[in-house]
C-alpha positions in Angstrom: 1.7 20.8 16.5 -0.3 23.4 18.4 -3.9 22.7 19.8 -5.6 24.3 16.9 -3.9 21.9 14.5 -4.9 19.1 16.7 -8.4 20.0 16.5 -8.5 20.7 12.9 -6.5 17.9 11.5 -7.4 15.1 14.2 -10.4 16.1 16.0 -12.7 16.9 13.0 -12.2 13.5 11.2 -12.7 11.8 14.7 -15.7 13.6 15.1 -17.2 12.9 11.7 -16.5 9.1 12.0 -18.0 9.0 15.5 -21.1 10.8 14.4 -21.5 8.5 11.3 -20.9 5.4 13.2 -23.4 6.2 15.9 -25.9 7.4 13.6 -25.7 3.9 11.9 -26.8 2.2 14.9 -30.2 3.7 14.5 -30.5 4.0 10.7 -28.9 0.6 9.8 -30.4 -2.0 12.4 -30.4 -5.0 10.2 -27.4 -7.1 11.0 -26.2 -7.7 7.4 -25.8 -3.8 7.0 -24.2 -3.1 10.4 -20.7 -3.2 8.8 -21.8 -0.4 6.4 -21.8 2.2 9.1 -18.3 1.5 9.9 -17.3 1.4 6.2 -18.8 4.8 5.6 -17.2 6.3 8.7 -13.7 5.2 7.7 -14.3 6.4 4.0 -15.7 9.7 4.9 -13.2 10.4 7.6 -10.4 9.6 5.1 -11.8 12.2 2.7 -12.1 14.6 5.5 -8.6 14.0 6.9 -7.1 14.6 3.4 -9.4 17.5 2.4 -8.4 19.7 5.6 -5.0 19.7 4.4 -5.2 19.5 0.6 -8.7 20.2 -0.4 -10.7 17.6 -2.3 -8.7 15.3 -4.4 -8.6 15.5 -8.0 -8.2 13.2 -10.8 -5.3 13.1 -12.1 -3.9 14.2 -8.7 -1.7 17.2 -8.5 0.9 15.5 -6.2 1.8 11.8 -6.3 1.1 11.2 -2.7 -2.5 12.0 -3.3 -2.8 8.7 -5.0 -2.8 7.2 -1.3 -6.3 8.8 -0.7 -7.6 8.2 -4.1 -6.9 4.5 -3.7 -8.7 4.3 -0.4 -11.8 5.9 -1.9 -11.7 3.6 -4.8 -11.6 0.5 -2.6 -14.3 2.3 -0.4 -16.7 2.2 -3.2 -16.4 -1.5 -3.7 -16.5 -2.0 0.2 -19.7 -0.1 0.3 -21.4 -2.9 -2.0 -20.3 -5.9 -0.2 -22.9 -5.7 2.7 -25.6 -5.7 0.2 -24.5 -9.2 -1.5 -24.1 -11.8 1.2 -22.5 -14.1 -1.0 -19.5 -11.5 -1.4 -19.8 -10.3 2.2 -18.4 -13.4 3.6 -15.5 -13.7 1.3 -12.8 -11.7 3.1 -10.1 -13.3 1.0 -11.7 -12.2 -2.4 -12.3 -8.7 -0.9 -8.7 -8.6 0.0 -7.5 -9.6 -3.1 -9.6 -7.1 -5.1 -8.4 -4.3 -2.8 -4.8 -5.5 -3.6 -5.4 -5.4 -7.3 -6.8 -1.9 -7.0 -4.0 -0.6 -4.9 -1.5 -2.2 -7.2 -2.9 -0.3 -10.1 -3.5 3.1 -8.4 -0.9 3.6 -5.9 1.8 5.5 -7.8 4.5 6.9 -5.6 7.8 8.2 -6.6 10.4 5.5 -7.5 7.8 2.7 -7.2 6.3 2.2 -10.5 8.2 -1.0 -11.4 6.3 -4.3 -11.9 7.9 -5.5 -8.8 6.6 -2.8 -6.6 3.0 -3.5 -8.1 3.3 -7.0 -7.1 4.6 -6.0 -3.6 1.7 -3.6 -3.0 -0.8 -6.3 -4.0 0.6 -8.9 -1.6 1.0 -6.4 1.2 -2.6 -5.3 1.0 -3.9 -8.8 0.8 -1.9 -10.0 3.7 -2.5 -6.9 6.0 -6.1 -6.9 5.3 -6.5 -10.5 6.0 -4.3 -10.2 9.1 -6.4 -7.5 10.6 -9.6 -9.7 10.7 -9.2 -13.3 10.0 -8.6 -16.5 11.8 -11.6 -15.8 14.2 -9.9 -12.6 15.5 -12.3 -10.5 17.7 -14.0 -7.6 16.0 -12.2 -5.0 18.1 -8.8 -6.4 17.3 -8.7 -4.7 13.8 -9.4 -1.2 15.4 -6.5 -1.6 18.0 -4.1 -2.8 15.5 -4.9 -0.1 13.1 -4.7 2.5 15.8 -1.4 1.3 16.7 0.1 0.9 13.4 -1.2 4.0 12.0 0.4 5.9 14.9 3.7 4.2 14.3 3.6 5.3 10.7 2.7 8.8 11.6 5.8 9.1 14.0 7.9 7.7 11.2 6.5 10.2 8.9 7.3 12.9 11.3 11.0 11.7 11.4 11.0 11.8 7.6 10.0 15.3 7.6 6.8 14.4 5.8 4.3 16.6 7.9 1.3 16.0 5.7 1.4 12.2 5.9 2.2 12.4 9.5 -1.1 14.4 10.0 -3.1 12.3 7.9 -1.8 8.9 9.3 -2.2 10.4 12.8 -5.9 11.4 12.1 -6.6 8.0 10.8 -5.1 6.5 13.8 -7.3 8.5 16.0 -10.3 7.4 14.1 -9.4 3.9 14.5 -8.9 4.5 18.3 -12.5 6.1 18.6 -13.8 3.2 16.6 -12.3 0.7 19.0 -14.0 2.5 22.0 -17.3 2.5 20.2 -17.1 -1.2 19.3 -16.5 -1.9 23.0 -19.3 0.1 24.1 -21.7 -1.3 21.5 -20.3 -4.4 19.6 -21.4 -4.4 15.9 -20.5 -6.4 12.9 -17.3 -5.2 11.1 -17.0 -7.3 8.1 -15.1 -5.4 5.1 -13.9 -2.5 7.4 -10.4 -4.3 7.8 -10.0 -3.9 3.9 -10.0 -0.1 4.2 -7.7 0.0 7.0 -5.4 -2.5 5.2 -5.2 -0.3 2.2 -4.7 2.8 4.4 -1.9 1.1 6.5 0.0 -0.1 3.3 -0.4 3.2 1.5 0.9 5.2 4.4 3.8 2.9 4.7 4.7 2.8 1.0 4.0 6.4 0.7 6.4 7.2 3.5 9.2 5.1 2.2 8.8 6.6 -1.4 9.3 10.0 0.1 12.3 9.2 2.4 15.1 8.9 0.0 17.6 10.1 2.5 16.4 7.0 4.6 15.9 9.2 7.8 13.8 6.2 8.6 15.4 2.8 8.0 13.5 1.2 5.0 12.5 -1.8 7.3 10.9 0.3 9.7 8.1 1.3 7.3 7.2 -2.4 6.6 7.8 -4.1 10.1 4.5 -2.9 11.6 2.7 -4.3 8.6 4.5 -7.7 9.0 3.5 -7.4 12.7 -0.3 -7.4 11.6 0.2 -10.8 10.1 2.4 -12.0 13.0 -0.4 -11.0 15.4 -3.0 -13.0 13.4 -0.7 -16.1 13.4 -0.1 -15.6 17.3 -3.7 -15.6 17.9 -4.4 -18.7 15.8 -1.5 -20.8 17.5 -2.3 -19.8 21.0 -4.5 -21.9 22.9 -5.0 -19.9 26.1 -7.9 -17.5 26.9 -5.4 -14.6 26.8 -4.5 -15.3 23.1 -6.0 -11.8 22.1 -3.7 -10.1 24.5 -0.6 -12.1 23.3 -1.6 -11.3 19.7 -1.7 -7.6 20.4 1.6 -7.8 22.4 3.3 -9.5 19.3 2.1 -6.5 17.1 3.2 -3.9 19.7 6.5 -5.3 19.8 7.1 -4.8 16.1 5.6 -1.3 16.4 7.8 -0.4 19.2 10.9 -1.9 17.5 10.3 0.2 14.4 10.0 3.5 16.3 12.8 2.9 18.9 15.4 1.6 16.2 14.4 4.8 14.1 15.3 7.2 16.8 18.3 5.3 17.6 19.6 5.7 14.2 19.2 9.5 14.4 22.5 11.4 14.1 23.4 14.0 16.6 22.6 16.9 14.2 19.1 15.5 13.1 16.2 17.1 14.7 12.5 16.1 14.7 10.1 18.1 12.6 8.9 20.9 14.9 
């Protein structure tokens, strides 16, 4: 990856998301609309990160992996509505269930069209979305978790020689990192944002597994980081110390590191990383 590609595929989505989020601080002062800025930032950054590689998505898509972005955009339309309806804005479980149903219908990756896969996608989106921001987790937690897991999936996609997915996941990881920094600088409400990141994470994991038939990456490695998100939420809930947020992130990072390290250990001597 040369500097020009880094600026194009990663820098531009980060700049777009940062600009939208900072603009929302002024344009959306009402507390119940604060999360809308972050939602729009993630949704638009997702479209930009994809369009830089493939152009604007079409319906039906020209390639099956494009369903990943179309699914995120479909969920994005719903999440944009939640801040305007307070009764829905607080129902994280219902939002996660709706996102899971949408993903189970639209995510159509090779070899994953059976009913069992549909149910698997529904439950993964549901639990990952709730795990990102539930059980009184701090608002910054979802950004650092998304940053870490999407970076892991980007590395795994490189190992699976799926460069387009690697660039896309890497771009959205950088977006999450930028939003983490902005959240620390100026804390704002983040309701419903975790739904978009949940769909992104599950989509990248399922897509990577579908396009890795030779198993250059062990199958469990695609899913362990997702399980780590739920584990992190449980650790946060069970810990009674003031450092529970740190322990929660540490549990997630262990899952992420194990996936990456185990994948590299499984490389055969003649295997090479994508350049």
